[in-house]
Backbone as numpy.savetxt, mean C-alpha at the origin, in Angstrom:
# Nx Ny Nz CAx CAy CAz Cx Cy Cz
3.43 -10.51 16.65 3.49 -9.96 15.31 2.53 -10.72 14.41
1.82 -10.01 13.55 0.91 -10.63 12.59 1.68 -10.95 11.32
1.60 -12.19 10.87 2.25 -12.54 9.61 1.48 -11.98 8.43
0.18 -11.96 8.52 -0.68 -11.52 7.43 -1.81 -10.67 7.99
-2.16 -9.62 7.32 -3.32 -8.83 7.68 -4.05 -8.53 6.40
-5.30 -8.91 6.31 -6.10 -8.65 5.13 -7.30 -7.82 5.54
-7.47 -6.68 4.90 -8.63 -5.83 5.14 -9.37 -5.69 3.82
-10.66 -5.93 3.83 -11.41 -5.88 2.59 -12.86 -5.51 2.87
-13.43 -4.66 2.02 -14.84 -4.33 2.16 -15.72 -5.56 2.06
-15.34 -6.47 1.21 -16.21 -7.61 0.91 -16.28 -8.63 2.03
-15.30 -8.68 2.92 -15.30 -9.74 3.93 -15.57 -9.24 5.34
-15.75 -7.92 5.52 -15.94 -7.41 6.86 -17.38 -6.96 7.08
-17.88 -7.12 8.31 -19.23 -6.65 8.62 -19.34 -5.14 8.41
-20.50 -4.68 7.97 -20.71 -3.28 7.62 -20.46 -2.35 8.79
-20.77 -2.73 10.03 -20.57 -1.82 11.16 -19.09 -1.52 11.39
-18.19 -2.45 11.12 -16.77 -2.21 11.29 -16.28 -1.22 10.23
-16.74 -1.38 9.03 -16.33 -0.49 7.95 -16.80 0.93 8.23
-18.00 1.10 8.73 -18.53 2.44 8.97 -17.92 3.10 10.19
-17.52 2.35 11.18 -17.08 2.93 12.44 -15.58 3.04 12.61
-14.80 2.42 11.76 -13.36 2.45 11.91 -12.68 2.73 10.58
-11.66 3.59 10.64 -10.88 3.86 9.44 -9.91 2.71 9.22
-9.31 2.68 8.06 -8.29 1.67 7.77 -7.16 1.82 8.77
-6.75 3.04 9.03 -5.67 3.29 9.99 -5.99 2.74 11.36
-7.23 2.92 11.81 -7.65 2.39 13.11 -7.56 0.87 13.12
-8.03 0.25 12.04 -8.01 -1.22 11.98 -6.59 -1.77 11.95
-5.67 -1.06 11.26 -4.28 -1.51 11.24 -3.67 -1.40 12.63
-3.95 -0.30 13.32 -3.41 -0.11 14.67 -4.00 -1.14 15.63
-5.28 -1.43 15.53 -5.91 -2.43 16.38 -5.26 -3.79 16.18
-4.92 -4.11 14.94 -4.32 -5.40 14.64 -2.84 -5.44 14.98
-2.30 -4.36 15.54 -0.88 -4.29 15.88 -0.04 -4.68 14.67
-0.23 -3.96 13.60 0.30 -4.38 12.31 1.80 -4.14 12.16
2.58 -4.95 12.82 3.98 -5.11 12.43 3.97 -6.36 11.58
3.21 -6.31 10.51 2.93 -7.52 9.75 3.90 -7.69 8.59
4.01 -8.91 8.16 4.87 -9.25 7.03 4.15 -8.95 5.71
2.87 -9.28 5.64 2.08 -9.08 4.44 0.85 -8.25 4.75
0.70 -7.13 4.08 -0.46 -6.27 4.26 -1.22 -6.22 2.95
-2.46 -6.67 2.97 -3.28 -6.73 1.77 -4.55 -5.91 1.99
-4.72 -4.86 1.21 -5.92 -4.03 1.27 -6.59 -4.09 -0.09
-7.89 -4.36 -0.09 -8.64 -4.49 -1.33 -9.92 -3.65 -1.27
-10.15 -2.88 -2.32 -11.37 -2.10 -2.46 -11.63 -1.18 -1.27
-10.60 -0.48 -0.86 -10.70 0.49 0.23 -10.44 1.87 -0.34
-11.07 2.88 0.21 -10.75 4.25 -0.17 -9.77 4.78 0.85
-8.50 4.83 0.47 -7.43 5.19 1.40 -7.25 6.70 1.39
-7.31 7.30 2.57 -7.08 8.74 2.72 -5.67 8.96 3.28
-5.23 10.20 3.33 -3.86 10.52 3.76 -3.54 9.95 5.14
-4.46 10.07 6.09 -4.22 9.55 7.44 -4.03 8.03 7.43
-4.79 7.34 6.60 -4.64 5.89 6.47 -3.27 5.54 5.90
-2.82 6.33 4.92 -1.53 6.08 4.29 -0.39 6.21 5.30
-0.51 7.16 6.20 0.50 7.32 7.26 0.57 6.05 8.10
-0.58 5.49 8.46 -0.60 4.24 9.25 -0.03 3.08 8.46
-0.30 3.04 7.17 0.21 1.94 6.34 1.73 1.98 6.27
2.29 3.15 5.96 3.75 3.22 5.80 4.48 3.13 7.13
3.79 3.39 8.23 4.45 3.27 9.54 4.06 1.98 10.25
3.42 1.05 9.54 3.00 -0.21 10.15 4.17 -1.02 10.66
5.29 -0.85 10.04 6.50 -1.53 10.49 7.54 -0.46 10.82
7.68 -0.11 12.11 8.52 1.02 12.48 9.97 0.92 12.02
10.54 -0.25 12.00 11.93 -0.41 11.59 12.07 -0.77 10.12
10.95 -0.91 9.42 10.94 -1.23 7.99 11.72 -2.50 7.65
11.75 -3.45 8.57 12.50 -4.68 8.30 11.59 -5.91 8.22
10.34 -5.82 8.62 9.47 -6.99 8.61 8.58 -7.06 7.38
8.23 -5.95 6.80 7.28 -5.93 5.69 7.89 -6.58 4.45
7.21 -7.59 3.94 7.67 -8.29 2.74 6.75 -8.03 1.55
5.45 -7.85 1.82 4.48 -7.71 0.75 3.46 -6.63 1.09
3.22 -5.74 0.14 2.22 -4.70 0.30 1.32 -4.72 -0.92
0.05 -5.02 -0.69 -0.93 -5.08 -1.77 -2.01 -4.04 -1.50
-2.08 -3.05 -2.36 -3.08 -1.99 -2.28 -3.88 -2.04 -3.57
-4.80 -2.97 -3.66 -5.57 -3.22 -4.87 -6.90 -2.47 -4.82
-7.13 -1.68 -5.86 -8.40 -0.95 -6.00 -8.66 -0.06 -4.78
-7.65 0.73 -4.41 -7.72 1.55 -3.19 -7.78 3.05 -3.47
-8.03 3.44 -4.70 -8.19 4.86 -5.06 -6.98 5.70 -4.69
-5.78 5.18 -4.89 -4.57 5.91 -4.50 -4.31 7.13 -5.38
-4.46 6.98 -6.67 -4.15 8.03 -7.64 -2.70 8.48 -7.50
-2.30 9.43 -8.29 -0.90 9.87 -8.30 -0.47 10.50 -6.99
-1.35 11.26 -6.35 -0.98 11.92 -5.10 -0.69 10.89 -4.00
-1.45 9.81 -3.95 -1.19 8.75 -2.99 0.10 8.01 -3.30
0.37 7.82 -4.59 1.60 7.16 -5.02 2.81 8.00 -4.65
2.68 9.31 -4.80 3.80 10.19 -4.44 4.14 10.04 -2.96
3.14 10.05 -2.10 3.36 9.88 -0.67 3.94 8.50 -0.37
3.35 7.49 -0.96 3.77 6.11 -0.73 5.22 5.89 -1.14
5.60 6.36 -2.31 6.95 6.11 -2.81 8.01 6.83 -1.97
7.66 7.97 -1.42 8.60 8.69 -0.55 9.01 7.81 0.62
8.07 7.05 1.14 8.35 6.19 2.30 8.84 4.79 1.91
8.37 4.27 0.80 8.76 2.91 0.41 10.22 2.80 -0.01
10.83 3.89 -0.37 12.24 3.82 -0.75 13.11 3.37 0.42
12.58 3.50 1.65 13.31 3.09 2.85 13.00 1.65 3.26
12.02 1.02 2.63 11.63 -0.35 2.96 12.54 -1.32 2.22
13.71 -1.55 2.72 14.70 -2.35 2.01 14.39 -3.85 2.00
13.39 -4.29 2.75 13.04 -5.71 2.76 11.76 -6.01 1.99
11.10 -4.98 1.45 9.87 -5.18 0.71 10.16 -5.92 -0.60
9.51 -7.07 -0.78 9.77 -7.91 -1.95 8.65 -7.85 -2.98
7.44 -7.48 -2.55 6.30 -7.48 -3.46 5.44 -6.24 -3.23
5.11 -5.56 -4.33 4.25 -4.38 -4.28 3.21 -4.50 -5.37
1.93 -4.51 -4.98 0.83 -4.65 -5.91 -0.04 -3.40 -5.83
-0.08 -2.65 -6.93 -0.85 -1.40 -7.00 -1.91 -1.48 -8.10
-2.50 -2.64 -8.28 -3.49 -2.91 -9.31 -4.72 -2.01 -9.15
-5.16 -1.39 -10.23 -6.41 -0.63 -10.30 -6.49 0.51 -9.28
-5.60 1.49 -9.42 -5.57 2.64 -8.51 -5.57 3.98 -9.24
-5.96 4.01 -10.50 -6.01 5.25 -11.29 -4.66 5.96 -11.34
-3.60 5.18 -11.41 -2.25 5.73 -11.51 -1.99 6.12 -12.97
-1.42 7.31 -13.17 -1.10 7.79 -14.52 0.42 7.80 -14.72
0.84 8.35 -15.84 2.28 8.45 -16.12 3.02 9.24 -15.05
2.36 10.22 -14.46 2.97 11.01 -13.38 3.29 10.10 -12.19
2.35 9.23 -11.83 2.58 8.29 -10.74 3.72 7.33 -11.05
3.84 6.95 -12.32 4.93 6.06 -12.73 6.28 6.75 -12.53
6.32 8.06 -12.74 7.57 8.80 -12.48 7.97 8.69 -11.01
7.01 8.82 -10.11 7.30 8.67 -8.68 7.79 7.25 -8.38
7.12 6.26 -8.97 7.50 4.87 -8.75 8.90 4.59 -9.29
9.23 5.18 -10.41 10.55 5.00 -11.00 11.64 5.50 -10.06
11.42 6.65 -9.46 12.38 7.19 -8.51 12.55 6.29 -7.30
11.44 5.71 -6.82 11.49 4.80 -5.68 12.26 3.53 -6.03
12.06 3.04 -7.24 12.73 1.80 -7.66 14.24 1.98 -7.80
14.68 3.19 -8.04 16.12 3.44 -8.11 16.77 3.33 -6.74
16.00 3.60 -5.69 16.52 3.53 -4.32 16.26 2.18 -3.66
15.11 1.59 -3.94 14.73 0.31 -3.33 14.83 -0.78 -4.38
15.86 -1.61 -4.29 16.07 -2.64 -5.28 15.73 -4.04 -4.78
14.98 -4.11 -3.67 14.62 -5.41 -3.11 13.35 -6.00 -3.73
12.59 -5.21 -4.46 11.33 -5.69 -5.05 11.59 -6.71 -6.14
10.94 -7.85 -6.04 11.01 -8.86 -7.10 9.67 -9.02 -7.79
8.58 -8.54 -7.15 7.24 -8.57 -7.74 6.68 -7.16 -7.68
6.26 -6.65 -8.84 5.77 -5.28 -8.92 4.61 -5.27 -9.91
3.39 -5.02 -9.44 2.20 -5.10 -10.30 1.54 -3.74 -10.43
1.25 -3.35 -11.66 0.61 -2.06 -11.94 -0.58 -2.19 -12.89
-1.13 -3.38 -13.03 -2.21 -3.60 -13.99 -3.43 -2.74 -13.74
-4.20 -2.52 -14.80 -5.47 -1.78 -14.79 -5.34 -0.39 -14.18
-4.34 0.35 -14.62 -4.17 1.75 -14.27 -4.21 2.56 -15.55
-4.05 3.86 -15.46 -4.16 4.75 -16.63 -2.77 5.14 -17.13
-1.94 4.14 -17.36 -0.56 4.34 -17.77 -0.47 4.19 -19.29
0.23 5.13 -19.93 0.39 5.06 -21.39 1.75 4.43 -21.72
2.03 4.34 -22.99 3.31 3.77 -23.45 4.38 4.82 -23.67
4.21 6.00 -23.13 5.18 7.09 -23.32 6.48 6.80 -22.61
């Protein structure tokens, strides 16, 4: 089991980024990981499926960081549907993902079901004070 997996455009050779999707890299790393950190990646639906299924029993994942990953509200909707079952997730970082008030509604619903989060970051998104 991997305790930590970090995938980032800035630290990986260009040939790996061009030839493998995020989902492929997570599967290659056998990601039953405790901490998954993705930075500056363009996550597509297929990648999101690999991310949320990285821990089949949803008991090992403690931290999920999806920073600057172009999730938008549609990605948040998919993510929150699955994260409500991650009862051991303690930290969720969604910094800079173009999330709007609609995405916050999805997150609010997830937070009502999953009360294990102690760290929740939403900075630099398009959220208003409504």
